[in-house]
Predicted model as a PDB file, atoms N, CA, C, CB and O in Angstrom, pLDDT in the B-factor column:
MODEL        1                                                                  
ATOM      1  N   MET A   1       0.753  -1.064   0.226  1.00 45.00           N  
ATOM      2  CA  MET A   1       0.065  -0.072   0.143  1.00 45.00           C  
ATOM      3  C   MET A   1       0.595   1.440   0.163  1.00 45.00           C  
ATOM      4  CB  MET A   1      -0.698  -0.309   0.998  1.00 45.00           C  
ATOM      5  O   MET A   1       1.340   1.849   1.053  1.00 45.00           O  
ATOM      6  N   THR A   2       0.335   1.894  -0.446  1.00 48.00           N  
ATOM      7  CA  THR A   2       0.927   3.335  -1.120  1.00 48.00           C  
ATOM      8  C   THR A   2       0.663   4.316   0.107  1.00 48.00           C  
ATOM      9  CB  THR A   2      -0.010   3.943  -2.725  1.00 48.00           C  
ATOM     10  O   THR A   2      -0.511   4.646   0.274  1.00 48.00           O  
ATOM     11  N   GLU A   3       1.687   4.855   1.045  1.00 56.00           N  
ATOM     12  CA  GLU A   3       1.186   5.831   1.897  1.00 56.00           C  
ATOM     13  C   GLU A   3       0.664   6.921   1.308  1.00 56.00           C  
ATOM     14  CB  GLU A   3       2.060   6.227   2.721  1.00 56.00           C  
ATOM     15  O   GLU A   3       1.065   7.404   0.249  1.00 56.00           O  
ATOM     16  N   GLY A   4      -0.374   7.388   2.085  1.00 57.00           N  
ATOM     17  CA  GLY A   4      -1.405   8.694   1.329  1.00 57.00           C  
ATOM     18  C   GLY A   4      -2.331   8.410   0.057  1.00 57.00           C  
ATOM     19  O   GLY A   4      -3.093   9.366  -0.094  1.00 57.00           O  
ATOM     20  N   ARG A   5      -2.501   7.529  -0.802  1.00 55.00           N  
ATOM     21  CA  ARG A   5      -3.603   7.255  -1.615  1.00 55.00           C  
ATOM     22  C   ARG A   5      -4.236   6.318  -1.141  1.00 55.00           C  
ATOM     23  CB  ARG A   5      -3.367   7.001  -2.835  1.00 55.00           C  
ATOM     24  O   ARG A   5      -3.680   5.513  -0.394  1.00 55.00           O  
ATOM     25  N   PRO A   6      -5.658   6.210  -1.501  1.00 51.00           N  
ATOM     26  CA  PRO A   6      -6.557   6.036  -0.923  1.00 51.00           C  
ATOM     27  C   PRO A   6      -6.587   4.610  -1.604  1.00 51.00           C  
ATOM     28  CB  PRO A   6      -7.601   7.076  -0.971  1.00 51.00           C  
ATOM     29  O   PRO A   6      -5.995   4.506  -2.678  1.00 51.00           O  
ATOM     30  N   THR A   7      -7.255   3.441  -1.049  1.00 57.00           N  
ATOM     31  CA  THR A   7      -7.118   2.439  -1.790  1.00 57.00           C  
ATOM     32  C   THR A   7      -9.097   2.471  -2.169  1.00 57.00           C  
ATOM     33  CB  THR A   7      -6.204   0.968  -0.851  1.00 57.00           C  
ATOM     34  O   THR A   7     -10.032   3.077  -1.645  1.00 57.00           O  
ATOM     35  N   LEU A   8      -8.990   1.430  -3.386  1.00 63.00           N  
ATOM     36  CA  LEU A   8     -10.349   1.377  -3.342  1.00 63.00           C  
ATOM     37  C   LEU A   8     -10.545  -0.468  -2.595  1.00 63.00           C  
ATOM     38  CB  LEU A   8     -11.038   1.758  -5.177  1.00 63.00           C  
ATOM     39  O   LEU A   8      -9.534  -1.118  -2.332  1.00 63.00           O  
ATOM     40  N   ALA A   9     -11.841  -0.996  -2.380  1.00 79.00           N  
ATOM     41  CA  ALA A   9     -12.207  -1.964  -1.975  1.00 79.00           C  
ATOM     42  C   ALA A   9     -12.326  -3.031  -3.162  1.00 79.00           C  
ATOM     43  CB  ALA A   9     -13.271  -1.656  -1.263  1.00 79.00           C  
ATOM     44  O   ALA A   9     -13.083  -2.521  -3.989  1.00 79.00           O  
ATOM     45  N   SER A  10     -11.991  -4.039  -3.518  1.00 88.00           N  
ATOM     46  CA  SER A  10     -12.733  -5.070  -4.408  1.00 88.00           C  
ATOM     47  C   SER A  10     -13.913  -5.286  -4.650  1.00 88.00           C  
ATOM     48  CB  SER A  10     -12.550  -6.046  -4.168  1.00 88.00           C  
ATOM     49  O   SER A  10     -14.193  -5.470  -5.834  1.00 88.00           O  
ATOM     50  N   SER A  11     -14.745  -5.329  -3.882  1.00 89.00           N  
ATOM     51  CA  SER A  11     -16.545  -4.742  -3.777  1.00 89.00           C  
ATOM     52  C   SER A  11     -17.157  -4.297  -2.728  1.00 89.00           C  
ATOM     53  CB  SER A  11     -17.568  -5.713  -4.028  1.00 89.00           C  
ATOM     54  O   SER A  11     -16.456  -4.117  -1.732  1.00 89.00           O  
ATOM     55  N   ILE A  12     -18.154  -4.090  -2.668  1.00 88.00           N  
ATOM     56  CA  ILE A  12     -19.015  -3.574  -1.632  1.00 88.00           C  
ATOM     57  C   ILE A  12     -20.441  -3.977  -1.506  1.00 88.00           C  
ATOM     58  CB  ILE A  12     -19.014  -2.265  -1.741  1.00 88.00           C  
ATOM     59  O   ILE A  12     -21.011  -4.543  -2.438  1.00 88.00           O  
ATOM     60  N   GLN A  13     -20.973  -3.731  -0.497  1.00 91.00           N  
ATOM     61  CA  GLN A  13     -22.440  -4.285  -0.729  1.00 91.00           C  
ATOM     62  C   GLN A  13     -23.063  -3.185  -0.205  1.00 91.00           C  
ATOM     63  CB  GLN A  13     -22.915  -5.727  -0.004  1.00 91.00           C  
ATOM     64  O   GLN A  13     -22.670  -2.298   0.552  1.00 91.00           O  
ATOM     65  N   ILE A  14     -24.750  -3.541  -1.076  1.00 89.00           N  
ATOM     66  CA  ILE A  14     -25.582  -2.744  -0.890  1.00 89.00           C  
ATOM     67  C   ILE A  14     -26.887  -3.104  -0.584  1.00 89.00           C  
ATOM     68  CB  ILE A  14     -25.531  -2.101  -1.730  1.00 89.00           C  
ATOM     69  O   ILE A  14     -27.450  -3.480  -1.612  1.00 89.00           O  
ATOM     70  N   GLN A  15     -27.812  -3.165   0.667  1.00 96.00           N  
ATOM     71  CA  GLN A  15     -28.975  -3.135   0.751  1.00 96.00           C  
ATOM     72  C   GLN A  15     -30.239  -2.535   0.182  1.00 96.00           C  
ATOM     73  CB  GLN A  15     -28.912  -2.997   1.491  1.00 96.00           C  
ATOM     74  O   GLN A  15     -30.360  -1.328   0.393  1.00 96.00           O  
ATOM     75  N   GLY A  16     -31.669  -3.409  -0.820  1.00 96.00           N  
ATOM     76  CA  GLY A  16     -31.968  -2.291  -0.878  1.00 96.00           C  
ATOM     77  C   GLY A  16     -33.422  -3.030  -1.201  1.00 96.00           C  
ATOM     78  O   GLY A  16     -33.683  -3.985  -0.468  1.00 96.00           O  
ATOM     79  N   THR A  17     -34.457  -2.664  -2.288  1.00 97.00           N  
ATOM     80  CA  THR A  17     -35.643  -3.234  -2.150  1.00 97.00           C  
ATOM     81  C   THR A  17     -36.158  -3.548  -3.638  1.00 97.00           C  
ATOM     82  CB  THR A  17     -36.557  -2.318  -1.313  1.00 97.00           C  
ATOM     83  O   THR A  17     -36.376  -2.460  -4.171  1.00 97.00           O  
ATOM     84  N   VAL A  18     -36.379  -4.373  -4.329  1.00 97.00           N  
ATOM     85  CA  VAL A  18     -36.694  -4.806  -5.428  1.00 97.00           C  
ATOM     86  C   VAL A  18     -38.102  -4.203  -5.733  1.00 97.00           C  
ATOM     87  CB  VAL A  18     -36.574  -6.224  -5.420  1.00 97.00           C  
ATOM     88  O   VAL A  18     -39.006  -4.377  -4.916  1.00 97.00           O  
ATOM     89  N   GLU A  19     -38.358  -3.368  -7.098  1.00 97.00           N  
ATOM     90  CA  GLU A  19     -39.034  -2.452  -7.600  1.00 97.00           C  
ATOM     91  C   GLU A  19     -39.732  -2.804  -8.681  1.00 97.00           C  
ATOM     92  CB  GLU A  19     -38.361  -1.519  -7.812  1.00 97.00           C  
ATOM     93  O   GLU A  19     -40.903  -2.492  -8.895  1.00 97.00           O  
ATOM     94  N   GLN A  20     -38.798  -3.677  -9.612  1.00 97.00           N  
ATOM     95  CA  GLN A  20     -39.125  -4.327 -10.938  1.00 97.00           C  
ATOM     96  C   GLN A  20     -38.365  -5.162 -11.551  1.00 97.00           C  
ATOM     97  CB  GLN A  20     -39.308  -3.541 -11.807  1.00 97.00           C  
ATOM     98  O   GLN A  20     -37.139  -5.052 -11.578  1.00 97.00           O  
ATOM     99  N   ILE A  21     -39.181  -6.312 -12.242  1.00 97.00           N  
ATOM    100  CA  ILE A  21     -38.460  -7.370 -12.847  1.00 97.00           C  
ATOM    101  C   ILE A  21     -38.702  -7.444 -14.311  1.00 97.00           C  
ATOM    102  CB  ILE A  21     -38.796  -8.632 -12.218  1.00 97.00           C  
ATOM    103  O   ILE A  21     -39.883  -7.179 -14.533  1.00 97.00           O  
ATOM    104  N   LYS A  22     -38.212  -7.634 -15.104  1.00 96.00           N  
ATOM    105  CA  LYS A  22     -38.684  -7.723 -16.193  1.00 96.00           C  
ATOM    106  C   LYS A  22     -37.560  -8.552 -17.393  1.00 96.00           C  
ATOM    107  CB  LYS A  22     -39.095  -6.282 -16.449  1.00 96.00           C  
ATOM    108  O   LYS A  22     -36.341  -8.581 -17.220  1.00 96.00           O  
ATOM    109  N   PHE A  23     -38.200  -9.126 -18.481  1.00 94.00           N  
ATOM    110  CA  PHE A  23     -37.445 -10.621 -18.934  1.00 94.00           C  
ATOM    111  C   PHE A  23     -36.877  -9.818 -20.134  1.00 94.00           C  
ATOM    112  CB  PHE A  23     -38.579 -12.282 -19.390  1.00 94.00           C  
ATOM    113  O   PHE A  23     -37.712  -9.832 -21.039  1.00 94.00           O  
ATOM    114  N   ASN A  24     -35.790  -9.140 -20.465  1.00 86.00           N  
ATOM    115  CA  ASN A  24     -35.219  -8.525 -21.719  1.00 86.00           C  
ATOM    116  C   ASN A  24     -33.924  -9.936 -22.410  1.00 86.00           C  
ATOM    117  CB  ASN A  24     -34.317  -6.696 -21.124  1.00 86.00           C  
ATOM    118  O   ASN A  24     -32.816 -10.257 -21.979  1.00 86.00           O  
ATOM    119  N   HIS A  25     -34.655 -10.410 -23.488  1.00 87.00           N  
ATOM    120  CA  HIS A  25     -33.643 -10.806 -24.488  1.00 87.00           C  
ATOM    121  C   HIS A  25     -32.116 -11.746 -23.732  1.00 87.00           C  
ATOM    122  CB  HIS A  25     -33.172  -9.187 -25.262  1.00 87.00           C  
ATOM    123  O   HIS A  25     -30.905 -11.534 -23.805  1.00 87.00           O  
ATOM    124  N   GLY A  26     -32.995 -12.873 -22.996  1.00 88.00           N  
ATOM    125  CA  GLY A  26     -32.078 -13.810 -22.508  1.00 88.00           C  
ATOM    126  C   GLY A  26     -31.819 -13.568 -20.613  1.00 88.00           C  
ATOM    127  O   GLY A  26     -31.592 -14.522 -19.869  1.00 88.00           O  
ATOM    128  N   PHE A  27     -31.933 -11.885 -20.052  1.00 92.00           N  
ATOM    129  CA  PHE A  27     -31.651 -12.162 -19.335  1.00 92.00           C  
ATOM    130  C   PHE A  27     -32.952 -11.446 -18.626  1.00 92.00           C  
ATOM    131  CB  PHE A  27     -30.373 -12.046 -19.220  1.00 92.00           C  
ATOM    132  O   PHE A  27     -34.035 -11.342 -19.201  1.00 92.00           O  
ATOM    133  N   TYR A  28     -32.703 -10.988 -17.350  1.00 95.00           N  
ATOM    134  CA  TYR A  28     -33.493 -10.215 -16.638  1.00 95.00           C  
ATOM    135  C   TYR A  28     -33.270  -8.697 -15.738  1.00 95.00           C  
ATOM    136  CB  TYR A  28     -33.837 -11.103 -15.921  1.00 95.00           C  
ATOM    137  O   TYR A  28     -33.051  -8.750 -14.527  1.00 95.00           O  
ATOM    138  N   SER A  29     -33.328  -7.778 -16.242  1.00 95.00           N  
ATOM    139  CA  SER A  29     -33.310  -6.569 -15.737  1.00 95.00           C  
ATOM    140  C   SER A  29     -34.179  -6.151 -14.404  1.00 95.00           C  
ATOM    141  CB  SER A  29     -33.646  -5.839 -16.788  1.00 95.00           C  
ATOM    142  O   SER A  29     -35.382  -5.900 -14.461  1.00 95.00           O  
ATOM    143  N   VAL A  30     -33.426  -6.114 -13.238  1.00 95.00           N  
ATOM    144  CA  VAL A  30     -34.219  -5.458 -12.208  1.00 95.00           C  
ATOM    145  C   VAL A  30     -33.868  -4.677 -11.738  1.00 95.00           C  
ATOM    146  CB  VAL A  30     -34.570  -5.936 -11.381  1.00 95.00           C  
ATOM    147  O   VAL A  30     -32.671  -4.425 -11.596  1.00 95.00           O  
ATOM    148  N   LYS A  31     -34.889  -3.953 -11.289  1.00 96.00           N  
ATOM    149  CA  LYS A  31     -34.719  -2.340 -10.768  1.00 96.00           C  
ATOM    150  C   LYS A  31     -34.996  -2.273  -9.098  1.00 96.00           C  
ATOM    151  CB  LYS A  31     -36.022  -1.211 -11.640  1.00 96.00           C  
ATOM    152  O   LYS A  31     -36.014  -2.576  -8.476  1.00 96.00           O  
ATOM    153  N   ILE A  32     -33.642  -1.737  -8.594  1.00 96.00           N  
ATOM    154  CA  ILE A  32     -33.427  -2.151  -6.964  1.00 96.00           C  
ATOM    155  C   ILE A  32     -33.610  -0.524  -5.965  1.00 96.00           C  
ATOM    156  CB  ILE A  32     -31.420  -2.968  -6.738  1.00 96.00           C  
ATOM    157  O   ILE A  32     -32.481  -0.036  -6.006  1.00 96.00           O  
ATOM    158  N   SER A  33     -33.981  -0.141  -5.635  1.00 96.00           N  
ATOM    159  CA  SER A  33     -34.025   1.122  -4.432  1.00 96.00           C  
ATOM    160  C   SER A  33     -33.444   0.898  -3.683  1.00 96.00           C  
ATOM    161  CB  SER A  33     -35.072   1.534  -3.731  1.00 96.00           C  
ATOM    162  O   SER A  33     -33.801   0.027  -2.891  1.00 96.00           O  
ATOM    163  N   VAL A  34     -32.234   1.566  -3.531  1.00 94.00           N  
ATOM    164  CA  VAL A  34     -31.301   1.871  -2.631  1.00 94.00           C  
ATOM    165  C   VAL A  34     -31.443   3.452  -1.882  1.00 94.00           C  
ATOM    166  CB  VAL A  34     -29.998   1.672  -3.411  1.00 94.00           C  
ATOM    167  O   VAL A  34     -30.831   4.305  -2.524  1.00 94.00           O  
ATOM    168  N   GLY A  35     -31.915   3.806  -1.045  1.00 92.00           N  
ATOM    169  CA  GLY A  35     -32.494   5.322  -0.515  1.00 92.00           C  
ATOM    170  C   GLY A  35     -33.292   6.139  -1.703  1.00 92.00           C  
ATOM    171  O   GLY A  35     -34.432   6.037  -2.156  1.00 92.00           O  
ATOM    172  N   GLU A  36     -32.302   6.899  -1.965  1.00 91.00           N  
ATOM    173  CA  GLU A  36     -32.775   7.621  -3.123  1.00 91.00           C  
ATOM    174  C   GLU A  36     -32.366   7.371  -4.292  1.00 91.00           C  
ATOM    175  CB  GLU A  36     -32.605   8.765  -3.046  1.00 91.00           C  
ATOM    176  O   GLU A  36     -32.666   8.161  -5.187  1.00 91.00           O  
ATOM    177  N   CYS A  37     -31.609   6.259  -4.570  1.00 89.00           N  
ATOM    178  CA  CYS A  37     -30.977   6.290  -6.049  1.00 89.00           C  
ATOM    179  C   CYS A  37     -31.848   4.763  -6.233  1.00 89.00           C  
ATOM    180  CB  CYS A  37     -28.828   6.314  -6.243  1.00 89.00           C  
ATOM    181  O   CYS A  37     -32.568   4.037  -5.548  1.00 89.00           O  
ATOM    182  N   HIS A  38     -31.268   4.806  -7.634  1.00 91.00           N  
ATOM    183  CA  HIS A  38     -31.902   3.279  -8.321  1.00 91.00           C  
ATOM    184  C   HIS A  38     -30.921   2.368  -9.168  1.00 91.00           C  
ATOM    185  CB  HIS A  38     -33.181   3.609  -9.462  1.00 91.00           C  
ATOM    186  O   HIS A  38     -30.157   2.769 -10.046  1.00 91.00           O  
ATOM    187  N   LEU A  39     -31.075   1.189  -8.776  1.00 90.00           N  
ATOM    188  CA  LEU A  39     -30.085   0.517  -9.498  1.00 90.00           C  
ATOM    189  C   LEU A  39     -30.798  -0.733 -10.570  1.00 90.00           C  
ATOM    190  CB  LEU A  39     -29.031  -0.109  -8.329  1.00 90.00           C  
ATOM    191  O   LEU A  39     -31.734  -1.490 -10.315  1.00 90.00           O  
ATOM    192  N   THR A  40     -30.002  -0.624 -11.795  1.00 91.00           N  
ATOM    193  CA  THR A  40     -30.367  -1.320 -12.076  1.00 91.00           C  
ATOM    194  C   THR A  40     -29.356  -2.699 -12.777  1.00 91.00           C  
ATOM    195  CB  THR A  40     -31.181  -0.656 -12.560  1.00 91.00           C  
ATOM    196  O   THR A  40     -28.551  -2.589 -13.703  1.00 91.00           O  
ATOM    197  N   CYS A  41     -29.742  -4.107 -11.920  1.00 89.00           N  
ATOM    198  CA  CYS A  41     -28.713  -5.430 -12.328  1.00 89.00           C  
ATOM    199  C   CYS A  41     -29.592  -5.710 -13.695  1.00 89.00           C  
ATOM    200  CB  CYS A  41     -28.641  -7.057 -10.976  1.00 89.00           C  
ATOM    201  O   CYS A  41     -30.636  -5.371 -14.253  1.00 89.00           O  
ATOM    202  N   SER A  42     -28.313  -6.660 -13.860  1.00 90.00           N  
ATOM    203  CA  SER A  42     -28.646  -8.060 -14.922  1.00 90.00           C  
ATOM    204  C   SER A  42     -28.487  -8.865 -14.719  1.00 90.00           C  
ATOM    205  CB  SER A  42     -28.258  -8.362 -15.922  1.00 90.00           C  
ATOM    206  O   SER A  42     -27.352  -9.291 -14.934  1.00 90.00           O  
ATOM    207  N   LEU A  43     -29.746  -9.952 -13.993  1.00 91.00           N  
ATOM    208  CA  LEU A  43     -29.000 -11.144 -13.564  1.00 91.00           C  
ATOM    209  C   LEU A  43     -30.113 -12.329 -14.602  1.00 91.00           C  
ATOM    210  CB  LEU A  43     -28.992 -11.355 -11.471  1.00 91.00           C  
ATOM    211  O   LEU A  43     -30.988 -12.093 -15.435  1.00 91.00           O  
ATOM    212  N   THR A  44     -29.460 -13.816 -13.960  1.00 92.00           N  
ATOM    213  CA  THR A  44     -29.326 -14.682 -14.900  1.00 92.00           C  
ATOM    214  C   THR A  44     -30.595 -14.847 -14.253  1.00 92.00           C  
ATOM    215  CB  THR A  44     -28.147 -15.729 -15.130  1.00 92.00           C  
ATOM    216  O   THR A  44     -30.966 -14.122 -13.330  1.00 92.00           O  
ATOM    217  N   SER A  45     -31.509 -16.141 -14.902  1.00 92.00           N  
ATOM    218  CA  SER A  45     -32.757 -16.826 -14.859  1.00 92.00           C  
ATOM    219  C   SER A  45     -32.671 -17.305 -13.391  1.00 92.00           C  
ATOM    220  CB  SER A  45     -32.939 -18.026 -16.011  1.00 92.00           C  
ATOM    221  O   SER A  45     -33.414 -16.738 -12.589  1.00 92.00           O  
ATOM    222  N   GLN A  46     -31.917 -18.202 -12.983  1.00 92.00           N  
ATOM    223  CA  GLN A  46     -31.378 -18.606 -11.583  1.00 92.00           C  
ATOM    224  C   GLN A  46     -31.156 -17.609 -10.063  1.00 92.00           C  
ATOM    225  CB  GLN A  46     -30.022 -19.079 -11.975  1.00 92.00           C  
ATOM    226  O   GLN A  46     -31.253 -17.771  -8.847  1.00 92.00           O  
ATOM    227  N   GLN A  47     -30.794 -16.493 -11.061  1.00 90.00           N  
ATOM    228  CA  GLN A  47     -30.819 -15.660  -9.699  1.00 90.00           C  
ATOM    229  C   GLN A  47     -31.490 -14.369  -9.736  1.00 90.00           C  
ATOM    230  CB  GLN A  47     -29.427 -15.352  -9.213  1.00 90.00           C  
ATOM    231  O   GLN A  47     -31.052 -13.371  -9.164  1.00 90.00           O  
ATOM    232  N   ALA A  48     -33.120 -14.426 -10.776  1.00 92.00           N  
ATOM    233  CA  ALA A  48     -33.893 -13.551 -10.997  1.00 92.00           C  
ATOM    234  C   ALA A  48     -35.035 -14.695  -9.992  1.00 92.00           C  
ATOM    235  CB  ALA A  48     -34.080 -13.035 -12.763  1.00 92.00           C  
ATOM    236  O   ALA A  48     -35.623 -14.244  -9.009  1.00 92.00           O  
ATOM    237  N   ASP A  49     -35.143 -15.658 -10.281  1.00 92.00           N  
ATOM    238  CA  ASP A  49     -35.864 -16.818  -9.619  1.00 92.00           C  
ATOM    239  C   ASP A  49     -35.716 -16.560  -8.253  1.00 92.00           C  
ATOM    240  CB  ASP A  49     -35.330 -18.248  -9.973  1.00 92.00           C  
ATOM    241  O   ASP A  49     -36.813 -16.118  -7.912  1.00 92.00           O  
ATOM    242  N   ILE A  50     -35.131 -16.581  -7.481  1.00 93.00           N  
ATOM    243  CA  ILE A  50     -35.403 -16.363  -5.612  1.00 93.00           C  
ATOM    244  C   ILE A  50     -35.846 -14.973  -5.581  1.00 93.00           C  
ATOM    245  CB  ILE A  50     -33.806 -16.513  -4.403  1.00 93.00           C  
ATOM    246  O   ILE A  50     -35.681 -14.511  -4.453  1.00 93.00           O  
ATOM    247  N   LEU A  51     -36.453 -13.961  -6.572  1.00 95.00           N  
ATOM    248  CA  LEU A  51     -36.598 -12.538  -5.818  1.00 95.00           C  
ATOM    249  C   LEU A  51     -38.215 -12.286  -6.174  1.00 95.00           C  
ATOM    250  CB  LEU A  51     -35.399 -11.124  -6.518  1.00 95.00           C  
ATOM    251  O   LEU A  51     -38.884 -13.113  -6.794  1.00 95.00           O  
ATOM    252  N   CYS A  52     -38.609 -11.313  -5.797  1.00 96.00           N  
ATOM    253  CA  CYS A  52     -39.820 -10.875  -5.654  1.00 96.00           C  
ATOM    254  C   CYS A  52     -39.870  -9.265  -5.402  1.00 96.00           C  
ATOM    255  CB  CYS A  52     -40.411 -11.671  -4.586  1.00 96.00           C  
ATOM    256  O   CYS A  52     -39.225  -8.676  -4.535  1.00 96.00           O  
ATOM    257  N   VAL A  53     -40.835  -8.630  -6.409  1.00 97.00           N  
ATOM    258  CA  VAL A  53     -41.032  -7.362  -6.201  1.00 97.00           C  
ATOM    259  C   VAL A  53     -41.564  -6.966  -4.739  1.00 97.00           C  
ATOM    260  CB  VAL A  53     -41.889  -6.959  -7.220  1.00 97.00           C  
ATOM    261  O   VAL A  53     -42.486  -7.645  -4.287  1.00 97.00           O  
ATOM    262  N   GLY A  54     -41.120  -6.064  -4.079  1.00 98.00           N  
ATOM    263  CA  GLY A  54     -41.141  -5.886  -2.545  1.00 98.00           C  
ATOM    264  C   GLY A  54     -40.087  -5.937  -1.604  1.00 98.00           C  
ATOM    265  O   GLY A  54     -39.862  -5.172  -0.667  1.00 98.00           O  
ATOM    266  N   GLN A  55     -39.114  -7.525  -2.197  1.00 97.00           N  
ATOM    267  CA  GLN A  55     -38.291  -8.102  -1.673  1.00 97.00           C  
ATOM    268  C   GLN A  55     -36.864  -6.906  -1.152  1.00 97.00           C  
ATOM    269  CB  GLN A  55     -38.054  -9.263  -2.711  1.00 97.00           C  
ATOM    270  O   GLN A  55     -36.287  -6.116  -1.900  1.00 97.00           O  
ATOM    271  N   THR A  56     -36.581  -7.152   0.467  1.00 97.00           N  
ATOM    272  CA  THR A  56     -35.342  -6.410   0.781  1.00 97.00           C  
ATOM    273  C   THR A  56     -34.081  -7.732   0.153  1.00 97.00           C  
ATOM    274  CB  THR A  56     -35.290  -5.959   2.799  1.00 97.00           C  
ATOM    275  O   THR A  56     -33.941  -8.953   0.220  1.00 97.00           O  
ATOM    276  N   ILE A  57     -33.489  -6.741  -0.346  1.00 95.00           N  
ATOM    277  CA  ILE A  57     -32.320  -7.344  -0.578  1.00 95.00           C  
ATOM    278  C   ILE A  57     -30.926  -7.347  -0.482  1.00 95.00           C  
ATOM    279  CB  ILE A  57     -32.375  -7.432  -1.249  1.00 95.00           C  
ATOM    280  O   ILE A  57     -30.863  -6.119  -0.415  1.00 95.00           O  
ATOM    281  N   SER A  58     -29.293  -7.825  -0.394  1.00 93.00           N  
ATOM    282  CA  SER A  58     -28.557  -7.500  -0.343  1.00 93.00           C  
ATOM    283  C   SER A  58     -27.507  -8.310  -1.069  1.00 93.00           C  
ATOM    284  CB  SER A  58     -28.592  -7.219   0.625  1.00 93.00           C  
ATOM    285  O   SER A  58     -27.011  -9.415  -0.851  1.00 93.00           O  
ATOM    286  N   LEU A  59     -27.315  -7.289  -2.113  1.00 88.00           N  
ATOM    287  CA  LEU A  59     -26.368  -7.573  -3.375  1.00 88.00           C  
ATOM    288  C   LEU A  59     -25.054  -7.602  -2.858  1.00 88.00           C  
ATOM    289  CB  LEU A  59     -26.434  -6.466  -4.572  1.00 88.00           C  
ATOM    290  O   LEU A  59     -25.035  -6.912  -1.839  1.00 88.00           O  
ATOM    291  N   GLN A  60     -23.697  -8.200  -3.156  1.00 88.00           N  
ATOM    292  CA  GLN A  60     -21.891  -8.148  -3.239  1.00 88.00           C  
ATOM    293  C   GLN A  60     -22.037  -7.409  -4.746  1.00 88.00           C  
ATOM    294  CB  GLN A  60     -20.776 -10.112  -3.252  1.00 88.00           C  
ATOM    295  O   GLN A  60     -22.762  -7.830  -5.647  1.00 88.00           O  
ATOM    296  N   ILE A  61     -21.234  -6.284  -4.811  1.00 85.00           N  
ATOM    297  CA  ILE A  61     -21.135  -6.033  -5.917  1.00 85.00           C  
ATOM    298  C   ILE A  61     -19.391  -6.265  -6.659  1.00 85.00           C  
ATOM    299  CB  ILE A  61     -21.764  -4.685  -5.875  1.00 85.00           C  
ATOM    300  O   ILE A  61     -18.505  -5.574  -6.156  1.00 85.00           O  
ATOM    301  N   GLU A  62     -19.161  -6.845  -7.355  1.00 88.00           N  
ATOM    302  CA  GLU A  62     -17.799  -6.377  -7.481  1.00 88.00           C  
ATOM    303  C   GLU A  62     -17.134  -5.167  -7.967  1.00 88.00           C  
ATOM    304  CB  GLU A  62     -17.342  -7.102  -8.069  1.00 88.00           C  
ATOM    305  O   GLU A  62     -17.943  -4.867  -8.844  1.00 88.00           O  
ATOM    306  N   VAL A  63     -16.448  -4.475  -8.007  1.00 86.00           N  
ATOM    307  CA  VAL A  63     -16.512  -3.259  -8.378  1.00 86.00           C  
ATOM    308  C   VAL A  63     -16.033  -2.603  -9.340  1.00 86.00           C  
ATOM    309  CB  VAL A  63     -16.268  -2.782  -7.705  1.00 86.00           C  
ATOM    310  O   VAL A  63     -16.275  -1.461  -9.732  1.00 86.00           O  
ATOM    311  N   LYS A  64     -14.832  -3.954  -9.968  1.00 87.00           N  
ATOM    312  CA  LYS A  64     -14.434  -4.143 -11.539  1.00 87.00           C  
ATOM    313  C   LYS A  64     -16.042  -4.303 -12.701  1.00 87.00           C  
ATOM    314  CB  LYS A  64     -13.319  -5.905 -11.589  1.00 87.00           C  
ATOM    315  O   LYS A  64     -15.919  -4.147 -13.916  1.00 87.00           O  
ATOM    316  N   ASP A  65     -17.233  -4.578 -12.145  1.00 85.00           N  
ATOM    317  CA  ASP A  65     -17.868  -4.762 -12.685  1.00 85.00           C  
ATOM    318  C   ASP A  65     -19.063  -3.731 -12.651  1.00 85.00           C  
ATOM    319  CB  ASP A  65     -17.904  -5.811 -12.501  1.00 85.00           C  
ATOM    320  O   ASP A  65     -20.039  -3.727 -13.401  1.00 85.00           O  
ATOM    321  N   LEU A  66     -18.860  -3.109 -11.916  1.00 83.00           N  
ATOM    322  CA  LEU A  66     -20.034  -1.546 -11.676  1.00 83.00           C  
ATOM    323  C   LEU A  66     -20.076  -0.645 -12.653  1.00 83.00           C  
ATOM    324  CB  LEU A  66     -19.663  -0.472 -10.434  1.00 83.00           C  
ATOM    325  O   LEU A  66     -19.104   0.024 -13.003  1.00 83.00           O  
ATOM    326  N   TRP A  67     -21.106  -0.588 -13.099  1.00 81.00           N  
ATOM    327  CA  TRP A  67     -21.183   0.908 -14.527  1.00 81.00           C  
ATOM    328  C   TRP A  67     -21.544   1.632 -13.711  1.00 81.00           C  
ATOM    329  CB  TRP A  67     -22.345   1.030 -16.062  1.00 81.00           C  
ATOM    330  O   TRP A  67     -21.925   1.072 -12.683  1.00 81.00           O  
ATOM    331  N   VAL A  68     -21.605   2.991 -13.730  1.00 80.00           N  
ATOM    332  CA  VAL A  68     -22.295   3.544 -13.016  1.00 80.00           C  
ATOM    333  C   VAL A  68     -23.018   4.808 -13.946  1.00 80.00           C  
ATOM    334  CB  VAL A  68     -21.471   3.849 -11.831  1.00 80.00           C  
ATOM    335  O   VAL A  68     -21.968   5.223 -14.436  1.00 80.00           O  
ATOM    336  N   VAL A  69     -23.768   5.445 -14.359  1.00 79.00           N  
ATOM    337  CA  VAL A  69     -24.180   6.209 -14.980  1.00 79.00           C  
ATOM    338  C   VAL A  69     -24.891   7.354 -14.610  1.00 79.00           C  
ATOM    339  CB  VAL A  69     -24.610   5.678 -15.574  1.00 79.00           C  
ATOM    340  O   VAL A  69     -25.655   7.127 -13.672  1.00 79.00           O  
ATOM    341  N   ASN A  70     -24.908   8.604 -15.054  1.00 76.00           N  
ATOM    342  CA  ASN A  70     -25.476   9.936 -14.662  1.00 76.00           C  
ATOM    343  C   ASN A  70     -26.809  10.129 -15.557  1.00 76.00           C  
ATOM    344  CB  ASN A  70     -24.339  11.190 -14.926  1.00 76.00           C  
ATOM    345  O   ASN A  70     -26.779  10.411 -16.755  1.00 76.00           O  
ATOM    346  N   GLU A  71     -28.136   9.909 -14.698  1.00 70.00           N  
ATOM    347  CA  GLU A  71     -29.239  10.051 -15.264  1.00 70.00           C  
ATOM    348  C   GLU A  71     -29.693  11.564 -15.359  1.00 70.00           C  
ATOM    349  CB  GLU A  71     -30.111   9.224 -14.600  1.00 70.00           C  
ATOM    350  O   GLU A  71     -30.763  11.855 -15.894  1.00 70.00           O  
TER     351      GLU A  71                                                      
ENDMDL                                                                          
END                                                                             
C-alpha cells in the first residue's frame, strides 16, 4: 500500500428493495431502490428466480463489474 493514496475495496455491499423485474433478451433486468437511488442489475434466470417485487435484498458487487450512469 502506498502511503497517502486511498485504496479501493474490491467489492461493495448494498441493501435495497426490488422495485421491478423484467425479462429482456435472455436475461432479467431488475430495478432496485437503495435510499433515493435506483440501480438496474442484469441477472440470470437462476438469480432472478429467487426474487420478488417488494423483497429486501443484499447485493455484493465487484467494483470492476460496476457501471455508474448519470441520469
